[in-house]
Phi, psi and omega in degrees: 000130184290144175275128177262115182250126174254122179250126177243105180202133183278354178274119177295329178296313179296318178303314180294318180298313181296320177299316178290325179297322184247044183272004181282171183288347184276359183224150171235130185242135169241122180248133176232158185260008179207159178295322180299314178294328177298312180297320177297327184281348185303312182294310185288321183274329182047068185289153174275338180206150178238130172252117186230127177292136179295318184249110176202169180297152180073222179295141179281171176298327176298315182291323175300312181301312181300318178297318179298310187293334182277349181283157175299129181081357183299335179294340182261012178246105180294146176235124176254123178270132179256133179224144176285153181304322184250015178269150176293137179224135183248097183298321177297318178295321179299319179290321182296323180276356174093023179300138182271334181197162179231130178237127179270131176270140000286150183239163174278123183300317181293322179295319179296318177302312181298318179298312182299314179297318179296313181295320180294319180294316176301318180293320178295316178299315179298321178293317180297318180293320179295319179295318180294321179294322179293322180290326182277344182295139180296146180293147176298147180299147181296151180293145180294149180295144181294150176298134178294155179296149181298138176254148178244125178252124178247131172276171179298322179294314179300323180295315180296321182291324183276324184236078180293148182272000000 
């Protein structure tokens, strides 16, 4: 099964390098030039992993990461933040938004391939385990039956006393 990679980076050079890095048949790459476009692409493309530049137009990589992680199933979509060697980087913020890894540009293409494959495999395993645990979990006990409406039993004597003729 092909790995679907969403790359959000405003550098055409980085887009091309990542495209060449993942040009094999085992991957599908969608590259966008802004964080806004990355978030818009999440539903239609449904990536297995997101690579997001920390500094780019629109939403930052931190905000893209946060958006991914807050979506249903987003905990199982790894996000790798890309940062330039001389760009400001906030490690605490990266951890707070749930980043799975940080890669400094320029990067080694083979190392990036290995990292992506490792993170996607871990995420797939975690999702399968979560699905299996949910399926194996005992069903919640049935809700108790509602109390029947009160019944009134009238004897002939009680009826005569209540409803005189």
